[in-house]
C-alpha positions as CSV (number, residue, x, y, z in Angstrom):
1,M,19.8,-11.3,1.0
2,K,16.0,-11.0,-1.1
3,K,15.5,-7.3,-2.7
4,H,12.4,-5.7,-2.8
5,S,11.6,-2.4,-4.3
6,A,11.3,0.4,-2.1
7,R,8.0,1.1,-1.5
8,V,8.7,4.2,0.2
9,A,5.1,5.6,0.0
10,P,4.5,8.6,2.1
11,L,0.8,9.3,3.7
12,S,0.5,5.9,1.1
13,A,-0.8,2.6,0.6
14,C,-1.8,3.9,0.8
15,N,-0.8,4.1,0.1
16,S,2.5,3.2,-0.1
17,P,1.4,1.2,0.4
18,V,0.7,2.5,0.4
19,L,3.2,1.0,-0.5
20,T,1.3,-4.1,-4.9
21,L,0.8,-1.7,-7.9
22,T,2.6,-2.9,-11.2
23,K,6.8,-2.8,-10.6
24,V,6.9,0.2,-8.3
25,E,5.6,-1.7,-5.1
26,G,7.4,-5.0,-4.6
27,E,6.9,-6.8,-7.7
28,E,10.6,-7.7,-8.4
29,R,10.4,-9.6,-5.1
30,P,11.2,-13.3,-6.2
31,R,8.4,-14.8,-6.0
32,D,6.9,-17.9,-4.0
33,G,7.8,-21.5,-4.8
34,P,4.5,-23.2,-7.1
35,A,1.7,-24.3,-5.5
36,P,0.5,-27.9,-5.1
37,A,-1.4,-27.8,-8.4
38,E,1.0,-25.7,-10.1
39,A,3.1,-28.6,-10.1
40,P,4.5,-30.8,-13.2
41,A,1.6,-33.1,-13.8
42,G,4.2,-36.2,-13.8
43,A,5.9,-35.4,-10.9
44,A,3.2,-37.3,-8.9
45,G,0.4,-39.7,-9.7
46,P,-3.2,-39.5,-9.2
47,E,-2.9,-40.9,-5.9
48,A,-0.3,-38.9,-4.5
49,G,-2.6,-35.9,-5.3
50,R,-5.6,-37.3,-3.3
51,G,-3.0,-37.5,-0.1
52,G,-3.2,-35.0,2.5
53,R,0.4,-34.6,3.6
54,P,1.7,-32.7,1.0
55,C,-0.9,-30.3,0.9
56,C,-0.3,-30.1,4.8
57,R,3.7,-29.2,4.6
58,C,2.6,-26.7,1.5
59,S,-0.2,-24.9,3.1
60,G,1.4,-24.3,6.1
61,P,4.0,-21.7,5.5
62,R,0.9,-20.1,3.1
63,L,-1.5,-20.0,6.4
64,R,1.5,-18.5,8.3
65,K,2.0,-15.9,6.0
66,L,-1.8,-15.3,5.4
67,G,-2.1,-14.6,9.5
68,W,0.8,-12.4,9.2
69,G,-1.2,-10.2,6.2
70,L,-4.1,-10.2,8.0
71,A,-2.1,-8.7,11.5
72,V,0.0,-6.4,9.1
73,A,-3.1,-5.5,7.3
74,L,-4.8,-4.5,10.6
75,G,-1.9,-2.5,11.6
76,V,-2.1,-0.1,8.7
77,C,-5.3,0.1,8.6
78,A,-5.3,1.5,12.6
79,S,-2.2,3.2,12.4
80,W,-3.5,4.9,8.3
81,A,-7.1,5.9,10.1
82,G,-6.0,6.9,13.7
83,A,-3.0,9.4,12.1
84,T,-5.7,10.6,10.2
85,Q,-8.3,11.4,12.6
86,L,-5.3,12.4,15.0
87,A,-4.4,15.0,12.4
88,K,-8.2,16.2,12.6
89,R,-8.2,16.7,15.6
90,T,-5.2,18.7,15.6
91,F,-6.2,21.5,13.7
92,R,-8.8,22.2,16.2
93,T,-6.3,23.9,18.5
94,F,-3.0,23.7,15.8
95,D,-3.9,25.1,12.9
96,A,-0.7,24.8,11.0
97,P,-0.5,21.7,9.0
98,F,3.0,22.5,6.7
99,T,4.0,22.8,10.4
100,L,2.6,19.4,11.6
101,A,4.1,18.1,8.3
102,W,7.4,19.2,8.7
103,F,7.3,17.6,12.2
104,A,6.1,15.1,11.4
105,S,8.6,14.1,8.4
106,S,11.4,14.6,10.6
107,W,10.6,11.6,12.5
108,N,11.9,9.9,9.3
109,C,15.4,9.9,10.7
110,L,14.3,7.1,13.4
111,F,14.3,4.5,10.5
112,F,17.9,3.6,9.8
113,P,18.3,3.3,13.7
114,L,14.9,1.5,13.7
115,Y,16.2,-0.6,11.2
116,Y,19.6,-1.5,12.9
117,A,17.9,-2.0,16.6
118,G,15.7,-4.6,14.2
119,L,18.5,-6.2,12.9
120,A,20.9,-6.3,15.9
121,C,17.8,-8.6,17.3
122,R,17.2,-11.1,14.9
123,A,21.1,-11.5,13.3
124,P,23.3,-13.7,15.4
125,E,26.8,-11.8,14.0
126,R,25.9,-8.3,14.7
127,P,27.4,-5.9,12.5
128,S,28.9,-2.2,13.6
129,V,26.8,0.7,12.7
130,Q,29.1,2.3,10.6
131,Q,29.6,-1.4,8.7
132,R,25.8,-1.7,8.1
133,Y,25.9,2.2,6.8
134,R,28.9,1.5,4.2
135,E,26.7,-1.4,3.1
136,C,23.7,0.4,2.7
137,C,25.4,3.5,1.4
138,R,25.9,1.3,-2.3
139,F,22.5,1.9,-3.2
140,F,23.3,5.1,-3.7
141,G,26.5,4.5,-6.1
142,G,30.1,3.4,-6.0
143,N,31.1,7.0,-3.9
144,G,28.2,6.7,-1.7
145,L,26.3,9.1,-0.1
146,T,28.3,12.1,-1.0
147,L,26.8,15.7,-1.3
148,K,26.5,15.9,-4.9
149,V,24.4,12.4,-4.5
150,F,22.4,13.8,-1.5
151,F,21.3,17.0,-3.8
152,T,20.7,15.2,-6.9
153,K,19.2,11.8,-5.4
154,A,17.6,12.6,-2.0
155,A,16.4,16.4,-2.4
156,P,14.2,15.9,-5.4
157,F,12.7,13.0,-3.3
158,G,12.6,15.3,0.2
159,V,10.3,18.0,-1.5
160,L,7.7,15.4,-2.9
161,W,7.4,13.8,0.3
162,T,7.2,17.1,2.2
163,L,4.6,18.5,-0.6
164,T,2.8,15.3,-0.7
165,N,2.0,15.2,3.2
166,Y,1.2,18.7,3.3
167,L,-1.3,18.8,0.5
168,Y,-3.1,16.0,2.5
169,L,-3.0,17.5,5.8
170,H,-4.6,20.9,4.5
171,A,-7.3,18.6,2.8
172,I,-8.4,17.2,6.1
173,K,-9.0,21.2,7.6
174,K,-11.2,21.3,4.4
175,I,-13.2,18.2,4.3
176,N,-13.9,15.2,6.6
177,T,-11.8,12.3,6.7
178,T,-13.6,9.4,4.6
179,D,-13.4,11.7,1.7
180,A,-9.7,12.3,2.1
181,S,-8.9,8.5,2.7
182,V,-10.9,7.2,0.0
183,L,-9.7,9.9,-2.8
184,F,-5.9,9.5,-1.5
185,C,-6.2,6.0,-2.6
186,C,-6.3,7.2,-6.5
187,N,-3.1,7.5,-6.0
188,K,-2.7,3.9,-7.1
189,A,-4.1,4.5,-10.6
190,F,-2.2,7.8,-10.9
191,V,1.0,5.2,-10.3
192,F,-0.2,2.8,-13.2
193,L,-0.8,5.5,-15.9
194,L,2.5,7.1,-14.7
195,S,4.4,3.7,-15.0
196,W,2.4,3.0,-18.5
197,I,3.4,6.1,-19.8
198,V,7.2,6.9,-18.3
199,L,8.4,3.2,-17.7
200,R,7.0,1.3,-20.2
201,D,4.9,-0.8,-17.9
202,R,2.8,-3.8,-19.5
203,F,-0.5,-2.5,-20.8
204,M,-3.0,-4.2,-18.9
205,G,-7.0,-3.6,-20.2
206,V,-8.3,-4.0,-16.5
207,R,-5.9,-1.2,-14.9
208,I,-6.9,1.2,-17.4
209,V,-11.0,0.5,-16.4
210,A,-9.6,0.6,-12.6
211,A,-7.8,4.3,-13.5
212,I,-11.6,5.3,-15.4
213,L,-13.2,4.5,-12.0
214,A,-10.9,6.5,-10.2
215,I,-11.5,9.8,-12.2
216,A,-15.3,9.2,-12.1
217,G,-15.1,8.4,-8.3
218,I,-13.2,12.1,-8.3
219,V,-15.9,13.6,-10.4
220,M,-18.5,12.1,-8.1
221,M,-17.4,12.7,-4.7
222,T,-17.0,16.9,-5.7
223,Y,-20.6,16.5,-7.2
224,A,-21.7,15.0,-3.8
225,D,-21.2,18.4,-2.2
226,G,-22.8,20.4,-4.9
227,F,-19.4,21.8,-6.0
228,H,-18.8,23.8,-2.9
229,S,-15.8,25.8,-3.3
230,H,-14.8,25.0,0.0
231,S,-15.4,21.0,-0.9
232,V,-13.3,21.2,-4.4
233,I,-10.6,22.8,-3.0
234,G,-10.5,20.2,-0.5
235,I,-10.7,17.4,-3.2
236,A,-8.4,19.2,-5.3
237,L,-5.7,19.2,-2.5
238,V,-6.4,15.2,-2.0
239,V,-5.8,14.8,-6.0
240,G,-2.8,16.7,-6.2
241,S,-1.4,14.8,-2.7
242,A,-2.1,11.6,-4.6
243,S,-0.6,12.5,-7.8
244,M,3.1,13.9,-6.0
245,S,3.1,10.5,-3.9
246,A,2.9,8.5,-7.6
247,L,5.4,11.1,-8.7
248,Y,7.7,9.7,-6.0
249,K,7.3,6.4,-6.7
250,V,7.6,6.4,-10.1
251,L,10.7,8.6,-10.1
252,F,12.5,6.3,-7.5
253,K,11.7,3.3,-9.7
254,L,13.4,5.3,-13.2
255,L,16.4,6.6,-10.7
256,L,17.3,4.5,-7.9
257,G,15.4,1.4,-9.3
258,S,15.0,-1.0,-6.3
259,A,16.4,-1.4,-2.9
260,K,17.2,-3.9,0.3
261,F,15.3,-3.3,3.2
262,G,18.6,-1.5,4.6
263,E,19.1,0.7,1.9
264,A,15.4,1.8,1.8
265,A,15.2,2.6,5.8
266,L,18.5,4.2,5.0
267,F,17.0,6.2,2.2
268,L,14.0,7.3,4.4
269,S,16.6,8.4,6.9
270,V,18.5,10.7,4.9
271,L,15.1,12.2,3.7
272,G,14.4,12.9,7.5
273,V,17.8,14.7,7.8
274,F,17.3,16.9,4.5
275,N,13.9,17.7,6.4
276,L,15.6,19.0,9.4
277,L,18.1,20.8,7.7
278,F,16.4,22.6,4.6
279,V,13.0,22.3,5.1
280,S,13.1,23.7,8.9
281,C,12.9,27.5,7.7
282,V,9.1,27.2,5.7
283,P,7.8,26.9,9.2
284,V,9.6,29.6,10.6
285,V,8.6,31.9,7.7
286,L,5.1,30.8,7.7
287,Y,4.8,31.3,11.2
288,F,6.1,35.0,11.2
289,T,4.4,35.9,8.0
290,R,1.0,34.7,10.2
291,I,0.2,32.5,7.6
292,E,0.6,30.0,10.0
293,Y,0.7,31.4,13.0
294,W,0.3,30.0,16.9
295,S,0.1,31.6,19.9
296,P,1.2,31.0,23.2
297,F,3.5,28.0,23.0
298,S,2.4,27.0,25.6
299,T,-1.1,26.2,24.1
300,I,0.4,23.6,21.3
301,P,-1.0,20.4,21.5
302,W,2.7,18.3,22.2
303,G,0.2,15.1,22.8
304,S,-1.5,15.6,19.4
305,L,1.8,16.4,17.4
306,C,3.6,13.3,18.8
307,G,1.0,11.1,18.7
308,F,0.0,11.7,14.8
309,S,3.9,11.4,14.1
310,V,4.4,8.1,16.2
311,L,1.0,6.7,14.0
312,L,2.3,8.1,10.5
313,L,6.2,6.4,11.5
314,T,4.6,3.6,12.5
315,F,2.3,3.5,9.4
316,N,5.5,3.5,6.9
317,V,7.3,1.2,8.8
318,V,4.7,-1.3,8.3
319,L,4.1,-0.4,5.2
320,N,8.0,-0.7,3.7
321,F,9.1,-3.6,5.9
322,G,6.0,-5.6,6.2
323,I,6.8,-7.5,3.0
324,A,9.2,-9.5,4.9
325,V,6.5,-11.2,6.3
326,T,3.4,-11.4,4.0
327,Y,1.9,-10.5,0.6
328,P,2.1,-7.0,-0.8
329,T,-1.4,-7.5,-1.9
330,L,-2.4,-7.9,1.8
331,M,-0.7,-4.9,2.9
332,S,-2.6,-3.0,0.8
333,L,-5.6,-4.4,1.5
334,G,-5.2,-2.1,5.1
335,I,-5.2,0.9,3.3
336,V,-9.0,0.0,2.1
337,L,-10.1,-1.1,5.1
338,S,-9.2,2.1,7.0
339,V,-12.1,3.9,4.7
340,P,-14.8,2.1,6.6
341,V,-13.2,2.9,9.9
342,N,-12.5,6.4,9.2
343,A,-16.8,6.5,7.8
344,V,-17.6,5.1,11.2
345,V,-15.6,8.1,13.5
346,D,-16.9,10.3,10.8
347,H,-20.2,9.2,11.5
348,Y,-19.9,9.9,15.1
349,T,-18.3,13.2,15.3
350,T,-19.3,15.3,12.0
351,N,-22.1,16.1,10.1
352,I,-21.2,14.3,7.7
353,V,-24.2,12.9,5.1
354,F,-23.4,9.9,3.6
355,N,-26.2,10.5,0.6
356,G,-26.2,7.9,-2.6
357,V,-23.8,10.0,-4.7
358,R,-20.7,9.8,-1.9
359,V,-21.6,6.3,-1.2
360,I,-21.2,5.1,-5.1
361,A,-18.5,7.3,-5.5
362,I,-16.7,5.8,-2.6
363,V,-17.2,2.0,-3.5
364,I,-16.1,3.0,-7.1
365,I,-13.2,4.1,-6.0
366,G,-12.5,1.6,-3.7
367,L,-13.7,-1.3,-7.0
368,G,-10.7,0.6,-8.6
369,F,-8.5,0.1,-6.2
370,L,-8.9,-3.5,-5.7
371,L,-8.6,-4.0,-9.4
372,L,-5.1,-2.2,-9.3
373,L,-4.1,-4.8,-7.1
374,L,-4.8,-7.4,-9.5
375,P,-1.2,-9.5,-10.4
376,E,-0.1,-9.1,-13.9
377,E,-0.9,-13.0,-14.8
378,W,-4.3,-12.7,-13.1
379,D,-6.0,-13.4,-16.7
380,V,-3.6,-17.2,-17.3
381,W,-4.1,-17.8,-13.3
382,L,-8.3,-17.2,-14.0
383,V,-8.1,-19.5,-17.2
384,K,-5.5,-22.3,-15.0
385,L,-8.7,-22.3,-12.6
386,L,-11.1,-22.6,-14.9
387,T,-9.6,-25.4,-16.8
388,R,-9.0,-27.2,-13.6
389,L,-12.7,-27.0,-12.3
390,K,-14.1,-28.3,-15.9
391,V,-11.7,-31.3,-15.6
392,R,-13.1,-31.7,-11.9
393,K,-16.4,-31.9,-12.7
394,K,-15.4,-34.6,-15.7
395,E,-13.5,-36.8,-13.5
396,E,-16.7,-36.9,-11.0
397,P,-19.1,-38.2,-13.6
398,A,-16.4,-40.5,-15.1
399,E,-15.7,-42.1,-11.8
400,G,-19.4,-42.6,-10.6
401,G,-20.1,-44.1,-13.9
402,G,-17.3,-46.6,-13.1
403,D,-18.3,-47.6,-9.6
404,L,-22.0,-48.2,-11.6
405,G,-20.6,-50.1,-14.2
406,S,-18.3,-52.4,-11.8
407,G,-20.7,-55.9,-12.7
408,P,-22.8,-57.1,-14.7
409,Q,-26.2,-56.4,-12.7
410,N,-25.5,-53.2,-12.1
411,R,-25.1,-52.6,-16.0
412,R,-28.6,-54.4,-16.8
413,R,-30.0,-51.9,-13.8
414,A,-28.1,-49.0,-14.9
415,R,-29.9,-49.2,-18.7
416,P,-33.1,-47.9,-17.8
417,S,-32.2,-45.1,-16.3
418,F,-30.0,-44.2,-20.0
419,A,-33.4,-44.8,-21.4
420,R,-35.0,-42.3,-20.0
């Protein structure tokens, strides 16, 4: 059974995605077979390379995977943008970001049941729930999911998950969804920096440039609104949320390593249980201290709360398990696509001003995000591509010259052209 790094990315492509970045988000997954152009030179002659059938055989699965990637990217984009917009709308009548984060995080308990339901539909021999649960519990160690493991390995990630969601939702109250979504994309830059320092991942200059672009975009986004206190606080909250998300992913890789699909589903369900058992007291305290107060209970927008929770659950499901059908990079592109979607919605529903500084900041952060999606061997692939292009250019004139000089008469006709 194939393994992959559990890209348990709270509110992420963003980022979980998002959740594609270094080894934290799925690069331990076994690579696909070599492309037709990467086959050994002696494996086939030049005439075999011209045939169309081998290329069709190799391109079929890849095209299917690209098709799934497009569908998954659209799903990530729609669920992430929809959840962000619905959260903004919910705060019009329900000014309680922590309670909303707690309510949505409680739905994580459904991860393992959804995984088992999908496994039961696909597997010819359906394993029992207890058997699958015991197999997935091996992820936590030889003794399984004990009380000590719950508090030492699951509880810290539950706290980081809650902080990530709360800071992001609280920021949406103060700034528009476009700025919030694009700033949260900086979490990939923070993941790279932490992975480089803590996990000793490979140094890549292009990712350092991407991190610098992300930081520059944050500064320009703050400048776009004139450094108003309301805007600065909102931007600081989003950056804090992105930092918590990055810390979550790096610590997961450092302490737990990689996980199979069932193990990742069980881990996320455990986070939901932790949220219900130990975080439920916080919304109660906030209510009675009137920090987050809603009354009467009949006015609570249950439709918006449940809709936001469903969209957020869908986003995390697609982001964590979409790797089974497509490439992680295509999944992360869905997070980038959510930025223009939020921008269009904000343009028609709010009084956002897309001045030059804001547009440049969005473009810079988006460019940095795309640079972070480059694989580690991108420079090697680029050199190979340029080398093949040069070889093809040399072969084309050689073949054309051979056809012109195939006979004595053609050689005589060809001489004046060379004399010129």
